[in-house]
N, CA, C and O atoms as a CHARMM CRD file, in Angstrom:
* protein
*
  392
    1    1 UNK  N    -17.79300  98.57100-137.51200 PROA 1      0.00000
    2    1 UNK  CA   -19.13100  98.55400-138.05200 PROA 1      0.00000
    3    1 UNK  C    -19.86000  97.26700-137.65500 PROA 1      0.00000
    4    1 UNK  O    -21.05800  97.27800-137.37200 PROA 1      0.00000
    5    2 UNK  N    -19.11000  96.15600-137.64000 PROA 2      0.00000
    6    2 UNK  CA   -19.72100  94.87000-137.27800 PROA 2      0.00000
    7    2 UNK  C    -20.24300  94.90700-135.83900 PROA 2      0.00000
    8    2 UNK  O    -21.29800  94.34500-135.54400 PROA 2      0.00000
    9    3 UNK  N    -19.50100  95.57000-134.94600 PROA 3      0.00000
   10    3 UNK  CA   -19.93600  95.65500-133.54800 PROA 3      0.00000
   11    3 UNK  C    -21.22700  96.45200-133.42800 PROA 3      0.00000
   12    3 UNK  O    -22.08500  96.11700-132.61100 PROA 3      0.00000
   13    4 UNK  N    -21.37500  97.49000-134.22200 PROA 4      0.00000
   14    4 UNK  CA   -22.60800  98.27000-134.17600 PROA 4      0.00000
   15    4 UNK  C    -23.78900  97.48000-134.72600 PROA 4      0.00000
   16    4 UNK  O    -24.91000  97.62500-134.23800 PROA 4      0.00000
   17    5 UNK  N    -23.55200  96.65200-135.72800 PROA 5      0.00000
   18    5 UNK  CA   -24.64100  95.85800-136.29400 PROA 5      0.00000
   19    5 UNK  C    -25.10400  94.76300-135.33500 PROA 5      0.00000
   20    5 UNK  O    -26.29400  94.45300-135.27300 PROA 5      0.00000
   21    6 UNK  N    -24.18400  94.18800-134.59900 PROA 6      0.00000
   22    6 UNK  CA   -24.55000  93.08500-133.70000 PROA 6      0.00000
   23    6 UNK  C    -24.83700  93.55700-132.27900 PROA 6      0.00000
   24    6 UNK  O    -25.04900  92.72900-131.39400 PROA 6      0.00000
   25    7 UNK  N    -24.84800  94.84100-132.04300 PROA 7      0.00000
   26    7 UNK  CA   -25.06000  95.36300-130.69400 PROA 7      0.00000
   27    7 UNK  C    -26.38900  94.92600-130.08300 PROA 7      0.00000
   28    7 UNK  O    -26.38800  94.50800-128.92600 PROA 7      0.00000
   29    8 UNK  N    -27.52800  94.99400-130.78600 PROA 8      0.00000
   30    8 UNK  CA   -28.78000  94.55800-130.14700 PROA 8      0.00000
   31    8 UNK  C    -28.73900  93.08200-129.74400 PROA 8      0.00000
   32    8 UNK  O    -29.23200  92.71100-128.67900 PROA 8      0.00000
   33    9 UNK  N    -28.15100  92.24700-130.59600 PROA 9      0.00000
   34    9 UNK  CA   -28.08100  90.82000-130.26300 PROA 9      0.00000
   35    9 UNK  C    -27.17600  90.58300-129.06100 PROA 9      0.00000
   36    9 UNK  O    -27.48700  89.77000-128.19000 PROA 9      0.00000
   37   10 UNK  N    -26.06800  91.29000-129.02000 PROA 10     0.00000
   38   10 UNK  CA   -25.15800  91.13100-127.87900 PROA 10     0.00000
   39   10 UNK  C    -25.80800  91.61200-126.59200 PROA 10     0.00000
   40   10 UNK  O    -25.60000  91.01300-125.53700 PROA 10     0.00000
   41   11 UNK  N    -26.59000  92.68100-126.66000 PROA 11     0.00000
   42   11 UNK  CA   -27.28500  93.15800-125.46500 PROA 11     0.00000
   43   11 UNK  C    -28.31200  92.14900-124.97700 PROA 11     0.00000
   44   11 UNK  O    -28.38100  91.88100-123.77700 PROA 11     0.00000
   45   12 UNK  N    -29.10000  91.59100-125.86400 PROA 12     0.00000
   46   12 UNK  CA   -30.12700  90.61500-125.48000 PROA 12     0.00000
   47   12 UNK  C    -29.48100  89.36500-124.91100 PROA 12     0.00000
   48   12 UNK  O    -29.89900  88.87500-123.86200 PROA 12     0.00000
   49   13 UNK  N    -28.47000  88.84400-125.58500 PROA 13     0.00000
   50   13 UNK  CA   -27.79600  87.63100-125.09900 PROA 13     0.00000
   51   13 UNK  C    -27.12500  87.90800-123.76200 PROA 13     0.00000
   52   13 UNK  O    -27.18500  87.06900-122.86300 PROA 13     0.00000
   53   14 UNK  N    -26.49000  89.05900-123.60900 PROA 14     0.00000
   54   14 UNK  CA   -25.83600  89.39200-122.34500 PROA 14     0.00000
   55   14 UNK  C    -26.81700  89.49700-121.20400 PROA 14     0.00000
   56   14 UNK  O    -26.55000  89.00100-120.10900 PROA 14     0.00000
   57   15 UNK  N    -27.97400  90.14800-121.44300 PROA 15     0.00000
   58   15 UNK  CA   -28.98600  90.25500-120.38800 PROA 15     0.00000
   59   15 UNK  C    -29.57900  88.89800-120.02700 PROA 15     0.00000
   60   15 UNK  O    -29.77200  88.60500-118.84700 PROA 15     0.00000
   61   16 UNK  N    -29.87000  88.06300-121.02700 PROA 16     0.00000
   62   16 UNK  CA   -30.42800  86.74100-120.74300 PROA 16     0.00000
   63   16 UNK  C    -29.43200  85.87200-119.97700 PROA 16     0.00000
   64   16 UNK  O    -29.80100  85.20300-119.01200 PROA 16     0.00000
   65   17 UNK  N    -28.18500  85.88200-120.40400 PROA 17     0.00000
   66   17 UNK  CA   -27.18100  85.09100-119.67700 PROA 17     0.00000
   67   17 UNK  C    -26.96500  85.64300-118.26900 PROA 17     0.00000
   68   17 UNK  O    -26.75000  84.87700-117.32900 PROA 17     0.00000
   69   18 UNK  N    -27.02100  86.95800-118.12100 PROA 18     0.00000
   70   18 UNK  CA   -26.88400  87.55000-116.79100 PROA 18     0.00000
   71   18 UNK  C    -27.99700  87.12000-115.86400 PROA 18     0.00000
   72   18 UNK  O    -27.75600  86.84200-114.68900 PROA 18     0.00000
   73   19 UNK  N    -29.22800  87.06100-116.38400 PROA 19     0.00000
   74   19 UNK  CA   -30.36700  86.63700-115.56100 PROA 19     0.00000
   75   19 UNK  C    -30.25700  85.15100-115.22100 PROA 19     0.00000
   76   19 UNK  O    -30.60800  84.74500-114.11300 PROA 19     0.00000
   77   20 UNK  N    -29.77800  84.34200-116.15500 PROA 20     0.00000
   78   20 UNK  CA   -29.64300  82.89900-115.91600 PROA 20     0.00000
   79   20 UNK  C    -28.50000  82.60900-114.94600 PROA 20     0.00000
   80   20 UNK  O    -28.61300  81.71600-114.10600 PROA 20     0.00000
   81   21 UNK  N    -27.41100  83.34800-115.05400 PROA 21     0.00000
   82   21 UNK  CA   -26.23300  83.08200-114.23700 PROA 21     0.00000
   83   21 UNK  C    -26.34800  83.67700-112.84000 PROA 21     0.00000
   84   21 UNK  O    -25.63300  83.24000-111.93800 PROA 21     0.00000
   85   22 UNK  N    -27.21500  84.65000-112.62900 PROA 22     0.00000
   86   22 UNK  CA   -27.32500  85.32500-111.34100 PROA 22     0.00000
   87   22 UNK  C    -27.57100  84.37700-110.16900 PROA 22     0.00000
   88   22 UNK  O    -26.90100  84.52900-109.14800 PROA 22     0.00000
   89   23 UNK  N    -28.49300  83.40400-110.24600 PROA 23     0.00000
   90   23 UNK  CA   -28.67500  82.50100-109.09200 PROA 23     0.00000
   91   23 UNK  C    -27.41800  81.69600-108.77200 PROA 23     0.00000
   92   23 UNK  O    -27.09800  81.48200-107.60300 PROA 23     0.00000
   93   24 UNK  N    -26.71000  81.25200-109.80200 PROA 24     0.00000
   94   24 UNK  CA   -25.48200  80.48500-109.55700 PROA 24     0.00000
   95   24 UNK  C    -24.41200  81.37200-108.91000 PROA 24     0.00000
   96   24 UNK  O    -23.64700  80.92300-108.05600 PROA 24     0.00000
   97   25 UNK  N    -24.37800  82.61400-109.32800 PROA 25     0.00000
   98   25 UNK  CA   -23.40600  83.54500-108.74000 PROA 25     0.00000
   99   25 UNK  C    -23.73000  83.79300-107.27700 PROA 25     0.00000
  100   25 UNK  O    -22.82200  83.89200-106.45100 PROA 25     0.00000
  101   26 UNK  N    -25.02600  83.89600-106.94000 PROA 26     0.00000
  102   26 UNK  CA   -25.40500  84.10200-105.53700 PROA 26     0.00000
  103   26 UNK  C    -25.10100  82.87300-104.69100 PROA 26     0.00000
  104   26 UNK  O    -24.77800  82.99600-103.51000 PROA 26     0.00000
  105   27 UNK  N    -25.20100  81.69800-105.28400 PROA 27     0.00000
  106   27 UNK  CA   -24.86700  80.46900-104.54600 PROA 27     0.00000
  107   27 UNK  C    -23.36000  80.37500-104.32400 PROA 27     0.00000
  108   27 UNK  O    -22.91500  79.93100-103.26600 PROA 27     0.00000
  109   28 UNK  N    -22.58000  80.78900-105.31000 PROA 28     0.00000
  110   28 UNK  CA   -21.12400  80.67600-105.21600 PROA 28     0.00000
  111   28 UNK  C    -20.47700  81.83000-104.45600 PROA 28     0.00000
  112   28 UNK  O    -19.28900  81.76000-104.13900 PROA 28     0.00000
  113   29 UNK  N    -21.22100  82.88100-104.16000 PROA 29     0.00000
  114   29 UNK  CA   -20.64400  84.05900-103.50600 PROA 29     0.00000
  115   29 UNK  C    -19.99600  83.75100-102.15300 PROA 29     0.00000
  116   29 UNK  O    -18.89700  84.24600-101.89900 PROA 29     0.00000
  117   30 UNK  N    -20.61500  82.95900-101.27100 PROA 30     0.00000
  118   30 UNK  CA   -19.93600  82.66300-100.00000 PROA 30     0.00000
  119   30 UNK  C    -18.60000  81.92700-100.18700 PROA 30     0.00000
  120   30 UNK  O    -17.64800  82.15700 -99.44200 PROA 30     0.00000
  121   31 UNK  N    -18.54500  81.05700-101.17300 PROA 31     0.00000
  122   31 UNK  CA   -17.30400  80.32900-101.42200 PROA 31     0.00000
  123   31 UNK  C    -16.21900  81.26600-101.96200 PROA 31     0.00000
  124   31 UNK  O    -15.04300  81.12400-101.62800 PROA 31     0.00000
  125   32 UNK  N    -16.62400  82.21400-102.79300 PROA 32     0.00000
  126   32 UNK  CA   -15.66400  83.18900-103.30000 PROA 32     0.00000
  127   32 UNK  C    -15.15500  84.08500-102.16800 PROA 32     0.00000
  128   32 UNK  O    -13.97100  84.42000-102.12700 PROA 32     0.00000
  129   33 UNK  N    -16.03700  84.47000-101.25900 PROA 33     0.00000
  130   33 UNK  CA   -15.60500  85.26800-100.10600 PROA 33     0.00000
  131   33 UNK  C    -14.67800  84.45900 -99.20200 PROA 33     0.00000
  132   33 UNK  O    -13.68400  84.98600 -98.70300 PROA 33     0.00000
  133   34 UNK  N    -14.99700  83.18400 -98.98900 PROA 34     0.00000
  134   34 UNK  CA   -14.13300  82.32700 -98.17600 PROA 34     0.00000
  135   34 UNK  C    -12.76500  82.17400 -98.83000 PROA 34     0.00000
  136   34 UNK  O    -11.74400  82.18500 -98.14100 PROA 34     0.00000
  137   35 UNK  N    -12.73600  82.03400-100.14200 PROA 35     0.00000
  138   35 UNK  CA   -11.46700  81.95300-100.86000 PROA 35     0.00000
  139   35 UNK  C    -10.65500  83.22600-100.67100 PROA 35     0.00000
  140   35 UNK  O     -9.44300  83.16900-100.45900 PROA 35     0.00000
  141   36 UNK  N    -11.31700  84.37000-100.74600 PROA 36     0.00000
  142   36 UNK  CA   -10.62700  85.64900-100.54400 PROA 36     0.00000
  143   36 UNK  C    -10.07200  85.76400 -99.13200 PROA 36     0.00000
  144   36 UNK  O     -8.94700  86.22800 -98.94800 PROA 36     0.00000
  145   37 UNK  N    -10.84100  85.34900 -98.13700 PROA 37     0.00000
  146   37 UNK  CA   -10.38800  85.42500 -96.74100 PROA 37     0.00000
  147   37 UNK  C     -9.19600  84.50700 -96.51400 PROA 37     0.00000
  148   37 UNK  O     -8.23500  84.90100 -95.85400 PROA 37     0.00000
  149   38 UNK  N     -9.24200  83.30000 -97.04500 PROA 38     0.00000
  150   38 UNK  CA    -8.12900  82.36000 -96.87300 PROA 38     0.00000
  151   38 UNK  C     -6.87300  82.89100 -97.55800 PROA 38     0.00000
  152   38 UNK  O     -5.77900  82.80000 -97.00200 PROA 38     0.00000
  153   39 UNK  N     -7.02200  83.44400 -98.75900 PROA 39     0.00000
  154   39 UNK  CA    -5.86100  84.01500 -99.45100 PROA 39     0.00000
  155   39 UNK  C     -5.28600  85.19000 -98.66400 PROA 39     0.00000
  156   39 UNK  O     -4.06600  85.33800 -98.58800 PROA 39     0.00000
  157   40 UNK  N     -6.14000  86.02500 -98.08100 PROA 40     0.00000
  158   40 UNK  CA    -5.65800  87.16800 -97.31300 PROA 40     0.00000
  159   40 UNK  C     -4.91000  86.70900 -96.06700 PROA 40     0.00000
  160   40 UNK  O     -3.87500  87.28100 -95.72600 PROA 40     0.00000
  161   41 UNK  N     -5.41800  85.68500 -95.37900 PROA 41     0.00000
  162   41 UNK  CA    -4.75400  85.18600 -94.16800 PROA 41     0.00000
  163   41 UNK  C     -3.40100  84.57100 -94.51800 PROA 41     0.00000
  164   41 UNK  O     -2.41300  84.80800 -93.82300 PROA 41     0.00000
  165   42 UNK  N     -3.35300  83.78900 -95.58400 PROA 42     0.00000
  166   42 UNK  CA    -2.09000  83.17800 -95.99700 PROA 42     0.00000
  167   42 UNK  C     -1.08500  84.25400 -96.40300 PROA 42     0.00000
  168   42 UNK  O      0.09900  84.15800 -96.08000 PROA 42     0.00000
  169   43 UNK  N     -1.55600  85.27000 -97.10600 PROA 43     0.00000
  170   43 UNK  CA    -0.67100  86.36400 -97.51600 PROA 43     0.00000
  171   43 UNK  C     -0.12100  87.10100 -96.30800 PROA 43     0.00000
  172   43 UNK  O      1.07400  87.39400 -96.25200 PROA 43     0.00000
  173   44 UNK  N     -0.96600  87.40000 -95.35300 PROA 44     0.00000
  174   44 UNK  CA    -0.49800  88.10000 -94.15500 PROA 44     0.00000
  175   44 UNK  C      0.45400  87.23500 -93.33200 PROA 44     0.00000
  176   44 UNK  O      1.36700  87.75900 -92.69400 PROA 44     0.00000
  177   45 UNK  N      0.25000  85.92000 -93.34000 PROA 45     0.00000
  178   45 UNK  CA     1.13300  85.03200 -92.58400 PROA 45     0.00000
  179   45 UNK  C      2.49700  84.91000 -93.26100 PROA 45     0.00000
  180   45 UNK  O      3.51700  84.80100 -92.58100 PROA 45     0.00000
  181   46 UNK  N      2.52300  84.92800 -94.58700 PROA 46     0.00000
  182   46 UNK  CA     3.78200  84.72800 -95.30600 PROA 46     0.00000
  183   46 UNK  C      4.50100  86.03500 -95.62800 PROA 46     0.00000
  184   46 UNK  O      5.64200  86.00600 -96.09100 PROA 46     0.00000
  185   47 UNK  N      3.87000  87.16300 -95.39700 PROA 47     0.00000
  186   47 UNK  CA     4.47600  88.44300 -95.75400 PROA 47     0.00000
  187   47 UNK  C      5.81900  88.69100 -95.06100 PROA 47     0.00000
  188   47 UNK  O      6.75200  89.12800 -95.73500 PROA 47     0.00000
  189   48 UNK  N      5.97300  88.43900 -93.75200 PROA 48     0.00000
  190   48 UNK  CA     7.30300  88.64600 -93.14000 PROA 48     0.00000
  191   48 UNK  C      8.37700  87.74300 -93.74400 PROA 48     0.00000
  192   48 UNK  O      9.51700  88.17300 -93.92200 PROA 48     0.00000
  193   49 UNK  N      8.02700  86.50800 -94.05700 PROA 49     0.00000
  194   49 UNK  CA     8.99500  85.58600 -94.65100 PROA 49     0.00000
  195   49 UNK  C      9.40900  86.08500 -96.02900 PROA 49     0.00000
  196   49 UNK  O     10.59100  86.07500 -96.37200 PROA 49     0.00000
  197   50 UNK  N      8.44100  86.51600 -96.80700 PROA 50     0.00000
  198   50 UNK  CA     8.73200  87.01300 -98.15200 PROA 50     0.00000
  199   50 UNK  C      9.61200  88.25700 -98.08000 PROA 50     0.00000
  200   50 UNK  O     10.55700  88.38900 -98.85800 PROA 50     0.00000
  201   51 UNK  N      9.31300  89.16900 -97.15700 PROA 51     0.00000
  202   51 UNK  CA    10.12100  90.37800 -97.02100 PROA 51     0.00000
  203   51 UNK  C     11.54300  90.04900 -96.57800 PROA 51     0.00000
  204   51 UNK  O     12.49500  90.66700 -97.05600 PROA 51     0.00000
  205   52 UNK  N     11.70200  89.08000 -95.66700 PROA 52     0.00000
  206   52 UNK  CA    13.02800  88.69700 -95.19200 PROA 52     0.00000
  207   52 UNK  C     13.85300  88.06300 -96.31400 PROA 52     0.00000
  208   52 UNK  O     15.03400  88.37200 -96.47500 PROA 52     0.00000
  209   53 UNK  N     13.22600  87.17800 -97.08500 PROA 53     0.00000
  210   53 UNK  CA    13.93100  86.54300 -98.19700 PROA 53     0.00000
  211   53 UNK  C     14.30000  87.59000 -99.24900 PROA 53     0.00000
  212   53 UNK  O     15.37700  87.52400 -99.84100 PROA 53     0.00000
  213   54 UNK  N     13.41600  88.54400 -99.47800 PROA 54     0.00000
  214   54 UNK  CA    13.70900  89.61500-100.42400 PROA 54     0.00000
  215   54 UNK  C     14.87800  90.45800 -99.94400 PROA 54     0.00000
  216   54 UNK  O     15.73600  90.83400-100.74200 PROA 54     0.00000
  217   55 UNK  N     14.92300  90.75800 -98.65500 PROA 55     0.00000
  218   55 UNK  CA    16.02800  91.52600 -98.09300 PROA 55     0.00000
  219   55 UNK  C     17.35000  90.77300 -98.25100 PROA 55     0.00000
  220   55 UNK  O     18.36900  91.37300 -98.59300 PROA 55     0.00000
  221   56 UNK  N     17.33500  89.46700 -98.00500 PROA 56     0.00000
  222   56 UNK  CA    18.54800  88.66200 -98.18500 PROA 56     0.00000
  223   56 UNK  C     18.98600  88.69400 -99.64900 PROA 56     0.00000
  224   56 UNK  O     20.17900  88.80200 -99.93300 PROA 56     0.00000
  225   57 UNK  N     18.04400  88.60200-100.57000 PROA 57     0.00000
  226   57 UNK  CA    18.37200  88.65600-101.98600 PROA 57     0.00000
  227   57 UNK  C     18.96300  89.99000-102.40100 PROA 57     0.00000
  228   57 UNK  O     19.89500  90.03500-103.20500 PROA 57     0.00000
  229   58 UNK  N     18.42600  91.08500-101.85600 PROA 58     0.00000
  230   58 UNK  CA    18.94900  92.41400-102.18400 PROA 58     0.00000
  231   58 UNK  C     20.36500  92.57500-101.63500 PROA 58     0.00000
  232   58 UNK  O     21.23900  93.11200-102.31600 PROA 58     0.00000
  233   59 UNK  N     20.59200  92.11200-100.40700 PROA 59     0.00000
  234   59 UNK  CA    21.93800  92.20900 -99.82100 PROA 59     0.00000
  235   59 UNK  C     22.92700  91.36100-100.61600 PROA 59     0.00000
  236   59 UNK  O     24.04400  91.80400-100.88300 PROA 59     0.00000
  237   60 UNK  N     22.52900  90.15000-100.99600 PROA 60     0.00000
  238   60 UNK  CA    23.41600  89.29800-101.79000 PROA 60     0.00000
  239   60 UNK  C     23.70300  89.91700-103.15300 PROA 60     0.00000
  240   60 UNK  O     24.83000  89.84600-103.64300 PROA 60     0.00000
  241   61 UNK  N     22.70200  90.51500-103.76100 PROA 61     0.00000
  242   61 UNK  CA    22.90500  91.18600-105.03700 PROA 61     0.00000
  243   61 UNK  C     23.83700  92.37700-104.92000 PROA 61     0.00000
  244   61 UNK  O     24.69200  92.58700-105.78000 PROA 61     0.00000
  245   62 UNK  N     23.67600  93.16000-103.85800 PROA 62     0.00000
  246   62 UNK  CA    24.56200  94.30100-103.63700 PROA 62     0.00000
  247   62 UNK  C     26.00400  93.83700-103.41300 PROA 62     0.00000
  248   62 UNK  O     26.94500  94.44000-103.92900 PROA 62     0.00000
  249   63 UNK  N     26.16700  92.75500-102.63700 PROA 63     0.00000
  250   63 UNK  CA    27.50200  92.21300-102.39700 PROA 63     0.00000
  251   63 UNK  C     28.12700  91.71700-103.69600 PROA 63     0.00000
  252   63 UNK  O     29.30800  91.95800-103.94500 PROA 63     0.00000
  253   64 UNK  N     27.34700  91.02800-104.52400 PROA 64     0.00000
  254   64 UNK  CA    27.85900  90.52600-105.79500 PROA 64     0.00000
  255   64 UNK  C     28.22200  91.67800-106.73100 PROA 64     0.00000
  256   64 UNK  O     29.23400  91.61600-107.42900 PROA 64     0.00000
  257   65 UNK  N     27.40700  92.71800-106.74600 PROA 65     0.00000
  258   65 UNK  CA    27.70100  93.87100-107.59700 PROA 65     0.00000
  259   65 UNK  C     28.96300  94.58700-107.13900 PROA 65     0.00000
  260   65 UNK  O     29.79000  94.98800-107.95700 PROA 65     0.00000
  261   66 UNK  N     29.10500  94.74600-105.82800 PROA 66     0.00000
  262   66 UNK  CA    30.31100  95.41700-105.33000 PROA 66     0.00000
  263   66 UNK  C     31.55800  94.58400-105.61700 PROA 66     0.00000
  264   66 UNK  O     32.60700  95.14700-105.93100 PROA 66     0.00000
  265   67 UNK  N     31.47000  93.25700-105.51500 PROA 67     0.00000
  266   67 UNK  CA    32.60800  92.41300-105.86900 PROA 67     0.00000
  267   67 UNK  C     32.90000  92.48200-107.36400 PROA 67     0.00000
  268   67 UNK  O     34.06200  92.48200-107.77000 PROA 67     0.00000
  269   68 UNK  N     31.86100  92.53900-108.17800 PROA 68     0.00000
  270   68 UNK  CA    32.06100  92.60800-109.62500 PROA 68     0.00000
  271   68 UNK  C     32.74900  93.91100-110.02400 PROA 68     0.00000
  272   68 UNK  O     33.46600  93.95500-111.02400 PROA 68     0.00000
  273   69 UNK  N     32.53500  94.95700-109.25500 PROA 69     0.00000
  274   69 UNK  CA    33.20500  96.22500-109.54900 PROA 69     0.00000
  275   69 UNK  C     34.59900  96.26000-108.93200 PROA 69     0.00000
  276   69 UNK  O     35.53000  96.77300-109.55400 PROA 69     0.00000
  277   70 UNK  N     34.76100  95.72600-107.72300 PROA 70     0.00000
  278   70 UNK  CA    36.02000  95.85300-106.99100 PROA 70     0.00000
  279   70 UNK  C     37.10400  94.89100-107.47900 PROA 70     0.00000
  280   70 UNK  O     38.27600  95.26300-107.53000 PROA 70     0.00000
  281   71 UNK  N     36.73600  93.68500-107.83200 PROA 71     0.00000
  282   71 UNK  CA    37.74700  92.68200-108.19100 PROA 71     0.00000
  283   71 UNK  C     38.58500  93.10600-109.39800 PROA 71     0.00000
  284   71 UNK  O     39.80200  92.93000-109.34700 PROA 71     0.00000
  285   72 UNK  N     38.03000  93.64300-110.46300 PROA 72     0.00000
  286   72 UNK  CA    38.88800  94.08000-111.57500 PROA 72     0.00000
  287   72 UNK  C     39.78300  95.26800-111.20600 PROA 72     0.00000
  288   72 UNK  O     40.80200  95.49300-111.85900 PROA 72     0.00000
  289   73 UNK  N     39.42600  96.01500-110.18700 PROA 73     0.00000
  290   73 UNK  CA    40.22500  97.17300-109.78600 PROA 73     0.00000
  291   73 UNK  C     41.32900  96.81800-108.79000 PROA 73     0.00000
  292   73 UNK  O     42.16900  97.66600-108.48700 PROA 73     0.00000
  293   74 UNK  N     41.34900  95.60000-108.28000 PROA 74     0.00000
  294   74 UNK  CA    42.36400  95.21500-107.29000 PROA 74     0.00000
  295   74 UNK  C     43.80000  95.31600-107.82900 PROA 74     0.00000
  296   74 UNK  O     44.66300  95.79000-107.08800 PROA 74     0.00000
  297   75 UNK  N     44.10700  94.91500-109.03400 PROA 75     0.00000
  298   75 UNK  CA    45.49600  95.09200-109.50700 PROA 75     0.00000
  299   75 UNK  C     45.91600  96.56000-109.55400 PROA 75     0.00000
  300   75 UNK  O     47.05200  96.89000-109.21400 PROA 75     0.00000
  301   76 UNK  N     45.02500  97.42500-109.96400 PROA 76     0.00000
  302   76 UNK  CA    45.35000  98.85800-109.97800 PROA 76     0.00000
  303   76 UNK  C     45.56400  99.38700-108.56000 PROA 76     0.00000
  304   76 UNK  O     46.46600 100.18700-108.31400 PROA 76     0.00000
  305   77 UNK  N     44.72000  98.92800-107.63100 PROA 77     0.00000
  306   77 UNK  CA    44.89200  99.35200-106.24400 PROA 77     0.00000
  307   77 UNK  C     46.22400  98.83300-105.68100 PROA 77     0.00000
  308   77 UNK  O     46.87900  99.53300-104.91000 PROA 77     0.00000
  309   78 UNK  N     46.62200  97.62900-106.05400 PROA 78     0.00000
  310   78 UNK  CA    47.89800  97.08500-105.59300 PROA 78     0.00000
  311   78 UNK  C     49.07000  97.89600-106.15300 PROA 78     0.00000
  312   78 UNK  O     50.02700  98.18200-105.43400 PROA 78     0.00000
  313   79 UNK  N     48.99400  98.26600-107.43500 PROA 79     0.00000
  314   79 UNK  CA    50.04600  99.10300-108.02200 PROA 79     0.00000
  315   79 UNK  C     50.12000 100.47000-107.33300 PROA 79     0.00000
  316   79 UNK  O     51.20900 100.97500-107.06100 PROA 79     0.00000
  317   80 UNK  N     48.96600 101.05500-107.05700 PROA 80     0.00000
  318   80 UNK  CA    48.95000 102.34700-106.36800 PROA 80     0.00000
  319   80 UNK  C     49.55300 102.21500-104.96800 PROA 80     0.00000
  320   80 UNK  O     50.28200 103.10000-104.52000 PROA 80     0.00000
  321   81 UNK  N     49.25300 101.11800-104.28000 PROA 81     0.00000
  322   81 UNK  CA    49.83100 100.90100-102.95900 PROA 81     0.00000
  323   81 UNK  C     51.35000 100.73000-103.03400 PROA 81     0.00000
  324   81 UNK  O     52.07300 101.25100-102.18600 PROA 81     0.00000
  325   82 UNK  N     51.83600 100.00500-104.04300 PROA 82     0.00000
  326   82 UNK  CA    53.28700  99.81700-104.20500 PROA 82     0.00000
  327   82 UNK  C     53.97400 101.15400-104.46700 PROA 82     0.00000
  328   82 UNK  O     55.02100 101.43000-103.88300 PROA 82     0.00000
  329   83 UNK  N     53.40400 101.98400-105.33100 PROA 83     0.00000
  330   83 UNK  CA    53.98800 103.29900-105.61400 PROA 83     0.00000
  331   83 UNK  C     53.98700 104.15000-104.35100 PROA 83     0.00000
  332   83 UNK  O     54.97800 104.81600-104.05400 PROA 83     0.00000
  333   84 UNK  N     52.88900 104.13700-103.61000 PROA 84     0.00000
  334   84 UNK  CA    52.81200 104.91200-102.36400 PROA 84     0.00000
  335   84 UNK  C     53.86500 104.43100-101.37000 PROA 84     0.00000
  336   84 UNK  O     54.51500 105.25200-100.72300 PROA 84     0.00000
  337   85 UNK  N     54.04700 103.09900-101.23500 PROA 85     0.00000
  338   85 UNK  CA    55.02800 102.56600-100.28700 PROA 85     0.00000
  339   85 UNK  C     56.44800 102.92800-100.70700 PROA 85     0.00000
  340   85 UNK  O     57.27200 103.26300 -99.85600 PROA 85     0.00000
  341   86 UNK  N     56.75000 102.86900-102.00200 PROA 86     0.00000
  342   86 UNK  CA    58.09500 103.21800-102.46900 PROA 86     0.00000
  343   86 UNK  C     58.37000 104.69600-102.24400 PROA 86     0.00000
  344   86 UNK  O     59.45700 105.05800-101.79600 PROA 86     0.00000
  345   87 UNK  N     57.40800 105.55100-102.54700 PROA 87     0.00000
  346   87 UNK  CA    57.58800 106.99900-102.34200 PROA 87     0.00000
  347   87 UNK  C     57.73800 107.29800-100.86200 PROA 87     0.00000
  348   87 UNK  O     58.55200 108.14500-100.49400 PROA 87     0.00000
  349   88 UNK  N     56.99800 106.64800-100.02000 PROA 88     0.00000
  350   88 UNK  CA    57.09100 106.89300 -98.57600 PROA 88     0.00000
  351   88 UNK  C     58.43800 106.43300 -98.02000 PROA 88     0.00000
  352   88 UNK  O     59.02100 107.10700 -97.17100 PROA 88     0.00000
  353   89 UNK  N     58.94300 105.27200 -98.50200 PROA 89     0.00000
  354   89 UNK  CA    60.22800 104.78500 -98.02200 PROA 89     0.00000
  355   89 UNK  C     61.38500 105.63500 -98.55900 PROA 89     0.00000
  356   89 UNK  O     62.41100 105.76900 -97.89200 PROA 89     0.00000
  357   90 UNK  N     61.23100 106.20500 -99.74700 PROA 90     0.00000
  358   90 UNK  CA    62.31200 106.98600-100.35700 PROA 90     0.00000
  359   90 UNK  C     62.35900 108.41600 -99.83800 PROA 90     0.00000
  360   90 UNK  O     63.39100 109.07500 -99.96300 PROA 90     0.00000
  361   91 UNK  N     61.28800 108.90600 -99.26800 PROA 91     0.00000
  362   91 UNK  CA    61.28500 110.28900 -98.79100 PROA 91     0.00000
  363   91 UNK  C     61.99900 110.36900 -97.44200 PROA 91     0.00000
  364   91 UNK  O     61.95300 109.42100 -96.65700 PROA 91     0.00000
  365   92 UNK  N     62.65100 111.48400 -97.17500 PROA 92     0.00000
  366   92 UNK  CA    63.34800 111.61600 -95.88900 PROA 92     0.00000
  367   92 UNK  C     62.34300 111.72100 -94.74600 PROA 92     0.00000
  368   92 UNK  O     61.18600 112.10100 -94.92500 PROA 92     0.00000
  369   93 UNK  N     62.83900 111.36900 -93.57200 PROA 93     0.00000
  370   93 UNK  CA    61.99800 111.44100 -92.39400 PROA 93     0.00000
  371   93 UNK  C     61.68900 112.89800 -92.06700 PROA 93     0.00000
  372   93 UNK  O     62.55900 113.75600 -92.21200 PROA 93     0.00000
  373   94 UNK  N     60.49000 113.18600 -91.63700 PROA 94     0.00000
  374   94 UNK  CA    60.14400 114.55900 -91.30200 PROA 94     0.00000
  375   94 UNK  C     60.91700 115.01500 -90.04000 PROA 94     0.00000
  376   94 UNK  O     61.15900 114.23700 -89.11800 PROA 94     0.00000
  377   95 UNK  N     61.28000 116.27700 -90.04400 PROA 95     0.00000
  378   95 UNK  CA    62.02100 116.84100 -88.91300 PROA 95     0.00000
  379   95 UNK  C     61.00000 117.34700 -87.89900 PROA 95     0.00000
  380   95 UNK  O     60.09100 118.11400 -88.21700 PROA 95     0.00000
  381   96 UNK  N     61.18800 116.88800 -86.67400 PROA 96     0.00000
  382   96 UNK  CA    60.27400 117.33000 -85.60700 PROA 96     0.00000
  383   96 UNK  C     60.95400 118.40400 -84.77000 PROA 96     0.00000
  384   96 UNK  O     62.04900 118.20800 -84.24300 PROA 96     0.00000
  385   97 UNK  N     60.30900 119.48800 -84.66800 PROA 97     0.00000
  386   97 UNK  CA    60.82200 120.58100 -83.83200 PROA 97     0.00000
  387   97 UNK  C     59.93100 120.66300 -82.60800 PROA 97     0.00000
  388   97 UNK  O     58.71900 120.86000 -82.68800 PROA 97     0.00000
  389   98 UNK  N     60.58600 120.50300 -81.48400 PROA 98     0.00000
  390   98 UNK  CA    59.81700 120.52900 -80.24800 PROA 98     0.00000
  391   98 UNK  C     59.92900 121.88000 -79.59200 PROA 98     0.00000
  392   98 UNK  O     59.34600 122.10200 -78.53100 PROA 98     0.00000
């Protein structure tokens, strides 16, 4: 309700400030465009570096995740290998028929 009551005042103040600020905005417009152009050039120049560093980070993260999963499973894999080796050594040699 308060916004509806103050709406005419806000409209008048907004229009007056807009008219007063317009010349300053027109003076500053070339500088704002120059700022945008410089930011765009810097972004385009640094984009390959940023992508390369991001790729290195993703690869390092994947390597760390795979190690975090694999390292706790190494004792189980070693036990499975020992059982496989014992079973293979205990089984008789296959007969080859030529």
